[in-house]
Every structure is written in C-alpha cells, then in structure tokens.
C-alpha positions, -999 to +999 in steps of 0.1 A: +379+146+624+343+156+619+345+181+648+376+198+633+359+200+599+327+215+615+348+241+634+366+250+602+334+254+583+319+277+610+350+298+612+351+302+574+314+312+573+319+340+598+353+351+585+339+355+550+318+384+563+348+401+581+359+437+575+387+441+550+420+457+561+423+494+551+451+488+525+426+467+505+402+496+502+430+518+491+440+493+464+404+492+452+404+530+450+436+531+430+422+504+406+389+522+401+386+531+364+364+561+370+368+587+398+344+616+398+333+644+420+295+642+419+265+660+432+236+638+441+203+648+423+181+620+434+182+589+457+158+560+452+158+531+477+139+500+465+132+476+493+138+439+483+132+423+516+136+430+553+174+428+551+182+441+517+175+472+496+188+484+462+198+520+460+199+541+428+217+574+428+211+599+400+241+622+400+257+649+379+295+649+374+310+682+385+347+672+381+365+643+365+396+630+383+400+599+362+379+583+336+380+551+315+345+557+301+350+591+286+326+609+310+328+647+309+318+674+334+280+679+336+273+644+324+245+626+343+252+591+357+233+565+376+250+546+404+234+514+418+243+491+446+227+468+472+225+478+509+222+451+535+209+458+570+236+453+595+230+428+622+234+448+654+237+416+675+270+407+659+302+427+666+320+417+634+311+420+598+313+445+570+300+480+573+270+484+550+272+507+519+263+543+528+231+558+514+241+591+498+222+623+506+205+645+480+223+678+471+256+666+488+289+664+470+310+632+470+342+619+455+331+586+439+353+556+430+333+537+403+332+512+375+310+515+345+288+485+338+268+498+308+260+531+292+258+557+320+253+531+348+280+526+374+287+505+405+309+513+435+345+500+431+358+502+467+328+487+486+317+509+515+346+532+510+336+542+474+322+575+484+340+603+502+318+632+514+332+666+505+316+692+528+335+722+514+320+717+479+284+715+490+260+732+466+234+756+478 
C-alpha cells in the first residue's frame, strides 16, 4: 500500500507541471476581461534567483479589442509576470512565459489587478506577436 501511495504522489508531482491542452488556453483567452493590441515601450527583468525572474512590461495600448477596465487607446499599462527557467533535462513541463521585445506589437490577453497594472490571463499563450503592425 505504501508503494502505491508513493507512486501516486510522484505521478501527481510531475503531472502538476504538465502542459495544458490547447482548448484550455483558448478558454482562458475567451475569459480574459481585457484584450488589447499593445506596443512594448520598455522591458525590465528583475532576477529573483537562478531559476526565477520577474518581468515588467511598460506598454502603450494602440487598440482595444475588449475591456473590462475602461482602458482607452494611447493609455499606458504595466504588465507583470514571473518567468521560470525551463529545466532542459526534462522533456515534459510547461513552456515558460515569453519575454516580450521592445518596440514590437502584440495582442495581449490580460486581467487588471490594480490601477494600470495587469497580469497575463492565458499563461504562456497570453501574447500573440503581430509582425504586420510593427512600428518603425
């Protein structure tokens, strides 16, 4: 009985870090209260330890697809999220959050936490790069 319990605990530990199926990410996107087209003005990466950093994105909203927070075009927002270093020795596990690039344009699926501060709503699928809308 102890062996079965141990195997179950090991399985649950590894499966809790598994990649989600695509339909879950699509559901998260549909449930996102705020969907904007943004241009990234500044990216700040704050290293917490060897496996984790916090990323802060200063962005300008250039189009509003959906908003629950009354954001308008040309408003400035801050997006923050943790980035964990992926263990290259393991084959399974979630894909880390992307670090956005300055002056690039993205469609962002977000949720407001306070004032003009937002967090990604659809995990690592929260940002869709839009190469045709790139600013010069």
